C-alpha positions in Angstrom: -0.3 0.0 0.0 2.3 2.5 1.0 4.0 1.7 -2.7 1.4 2.6 -4.3 1.2 6.1 -2.3 4.3 6.7 -2.8 4.3 6.0 -7.3 0.9 8.5 -7.1 2.8 10.7 -5.2 5.8 10.4 -7.5 3.7 11.3 -10.6 2.6 14.8 -9.2 4.3 17.2 -11.1 4.2 20.0 -8.4 6.7 17.5 -6.2 10.2 17.4 -6.5 11.1 14.8 -4.1 8.9 12.0 -2.4 9.9 10.4 1.2 8.5 8.3 3.7 8.8 9.1 7.2 8.5 6.8 9.7 9.3 4.7 13.1 8.0 1.5 11.7 11.6 -0.6 10.8 9.4 -2.9 9.1 7.6 -0.2 6.6 11.4 1.2 6.2 12.6 -2.2 4.8 9.3 -2.2 2.4 10.2 1.2 0.9 14.2 0.0 0.6 13.0 -2.9 -1.4 11.0 -1.1 -4.1 13.9 1.6 -4.3 12.2 4.5 -2.3 13.5 7.1 0.1 12.6 6.7 3.7 13.4 8.9 6.9 13.0 7.2 10.2 11.7 9.8 13.0 11.2 9.3 16.3 8.1 7.1 18.0 6.7 9.2 20.2 5.2 12.1 17.7 1.4 12.7 18.9 0.7 13.7 15.6 1.5 12.9 11.4 2.1 16.8 11.5 4.9 16.6 14.1 6.1 13.7 12.3 6.9 15.3 9.1 7.8 18.1 10.8 10.9 16.4 12.3 11.5 14.2 8.7 12.0 17.9 7.0 14.0 19.7 9.6 17.2 19.2 7.7 15.6 19.8 3.8 16.1 22.8 1.9 12.5 23.3 0.3 10.0 26.3 0.6 6.6 23.8 0.3 5.8 20.7 2.0 3.2 18.3 1.2 1.7 15.9 3.8 0.2 12.8 1.5 -1.3 9.8 3.8 -0.2 6.7 3.5 -3.2 5.3 3.7 -4.6 6.6 0.6 -3.1 4.5 -1.9 -5.8 5.9 -4.9 -4.8 9.7 -3.8 -4.4 11.4 -7.3 -1.6 13.0 -8.2 -4.0 16.2 -9.6 -5.2 16.3 -6.0 -1.7 16.9 -4.9 -0.9 19.7 -7.5 -4.3 21.3 -7.0 -3.3 21.8 -3.3 -0.4 22.7 -4.1 -0.8 25.7 -6.1 -4.0 26.6 -4.0 -0.5 27.4 -1.3 0.9 29.0 -4.2 -1.5 31.2 -5.3 -2.2 32.2 -1.7 -0.5 35.4 -0.4 -1.5 35.0 3.0 -2.1 31.4 3.8 0.5 29.3 5.4 -1.5 26.4 4.7 -3.7 24.7 2.2 -5.8 21.5 2.2 -8.3 20.0 0.1 -12.3 19.5 0.2 -15.2 17.7 -2.0 -18.8 18.0 -2.4 -20.4 15.6 0.3 -22.2 12.6 -1.5 -25.4 12.7 0.7 -26.9 13.3 4.0 -25.3 10.4 5.8 -21.7 11.4 5.3 -23.2 14.7 6.5 -23.9 12.7 9.7 -21.3 10.5 9.8 -18.8 11.2 12.7 -15.9 9.3 10.8 -16.6 11.7 7.8 -15.3 15.4 8.6 -16.9 18.5 7.2 -15.1 21.8 6.8 -17.1 24.9 6.2 -15.3 27.8 4.3 -15.7 31.5 3.8 -16.4 33.0 0.5 -12.7 33.1 -1.0 -12.0 29.3 0.1 -10.8 29.6 3.6 -11.2 27.3 6.0 -13.6 28.5 8.6 -14.3 25.0 10.8 -13.9 21.4 10.7 -16.1 19.3 12.2 -16.8 15.4 13.0 -20.9 17.1 13.8 -22.9 17.9 11.1 -21.9 21.1 10.5 -23.6 24.6 9.4 -27.2 23.2 12.2 -30.0 23.2 9.5 -33.0 25.3 11.2 -35.7 24.7 8.8 -36.5 21.0 7.5 -34.9 19.8 4.6 -32.8 16.7 3.4 -29.5 16.5 1.4 -26.2 18.5 1.9 -27.0 22.6 3.5 -24.3 25.1 0.6 -21.4 25.8 1.7 -20.4 22.5 3.7 -17.5 20.3 2.3 -16.0 16.6 2.6 -12.6 17.3 3.9 -9.7 15.5 2.1 -6.4 14.8 3.9 -4.2 16.3 1.8 -1.9 19.1 3.3 0.7 21.3 1.9 2.3 23.6 4.2 5.2 26.3 3.8 8.3 24.5 5.8 8.8 27.1 8.0 5.2 27.3 9.1 5.3 23.3 9.5 8.1 23.6 11.7 6.4 26.2 14.0 2.9 24.7 14.4 4.3 21.6 15.0 6.0 22.9 18.0 2.9 24.2 19.7 0.9 22.1 21.9 -2.5 20.9 21.1 -5.3 23.2 20.8 -8.7 22.6 23.0 -10.6 22.1 19.8 -8.0 19.8 18.3 -8.5 18.0 21.6 -12.4 18.0 21.5 -12.2 17.0 17.9 -9.0 15.0 17.3 -8.7 17.4 14.5 -4.8 18.5 14.0 -5.9 20.9 11.4 -8.3 22.8 14.2 -4.5 24.1 15.9 -3.9 26.1 12.6 -7.1 28.2 12.9 -6.9 28.3 16.5 -3.9 30.0 16.3 -5.4 32.5 14.2 -3.8 31.7 11.1 -5.3 31.3 7.7 -6.3 27.8 6.2 -6.3 28.1 2.6 -8.8 25.0 0.5 -9.2 24.0 -2.7 -12.3 22.2 -4.2 -11.3 18.5 -6.1 -13.4 15.9 -7.6 -14.0 13.8 -5.4 -12.3 12.1 -2.1 -9.8 8.6 -2.6 -10.8 5.7 -1.0 -8.7 5.4 1.9 -7.7 2.2 4.0 -9.0 2.5 7.7 -10.5 -1.7 7.9 -9.9 -4.6 6.5 -12.6 -4.4 4.0 -11.6 -1.2 2.8 -8.3 -2.8 2.0 -10.0 -5.6 0.0 -12.2 -2.9 -2.0 -8.6 -1.0 -2.5 -7.2 -4.4 -3.9 -10.4 -5.0 -6.3 -10.1 -1.6 -7.6 -6.7 -1.2 -8.1 -6.8 -4.7 -10.4 -9.7 -3.0 -12.1 -7.3 -0.8 -13.0 -8.2 2.1 -10.5 
C-alpha cells in the first residue's frame, strides 16, 4: 500500500522529491525494497504533522506536502491542486483539499470530517459533527459545507512552527490536528477537488482498494 501512495505522489508534477517518514523498521525495509526514499523518525510523535516536521527539518525546500500513507488511490492532480492553492495564496501558510459530500448520511457520519469555508475558500471550521446546523427542515447537504480530504501543503517554516505548538482545546475535542492552525489565528486555504480517494481504515477497506487497483483504478 505504501508503494502505491509513493508512486502516485511521484506522478504529481508539483513534487520535486517524495519520501516516507516512519518510525517502523518494517515500513522502512519495504520502502527500501521498492527503491523508495525513507527517513526514520522518533516513535513518540502525537500527530502526523509532528512526524513530518522532524522528517523535513534538515531539508531545503519552500513547500512540504503531507500525503497520508493510507490513501493508495490518491490522485496526483489532487496533490498538484493543493500545492497550487498554497502558491496562489499570499496570506495563508497552509492549504488543504475538500470535495462535495455525497449525501446526508456522510454529513451525519462522525468519521467523515466536514469543513465550512468562507467566500474565498478559506476554512472557517472543521468538525466531525454535521455543520452547519439546519434550522429549517430539509434533506440533503446544506450549501457551503464540504467533505475534508486529508491532503495538506505547508510553507516549510510554518510547518516547523505549528508542529512545535501544544495541541489546542478544539483540536483535542474533535481530534483534528488542523484545528490547531485555526485556533492560533492562521488562515488555511482550501481547494475543491472532484472527489475523495478511498482510504484504508479497515480490513474491508483494504479489500475494496485491492479490487479497485486490480480493475485499473
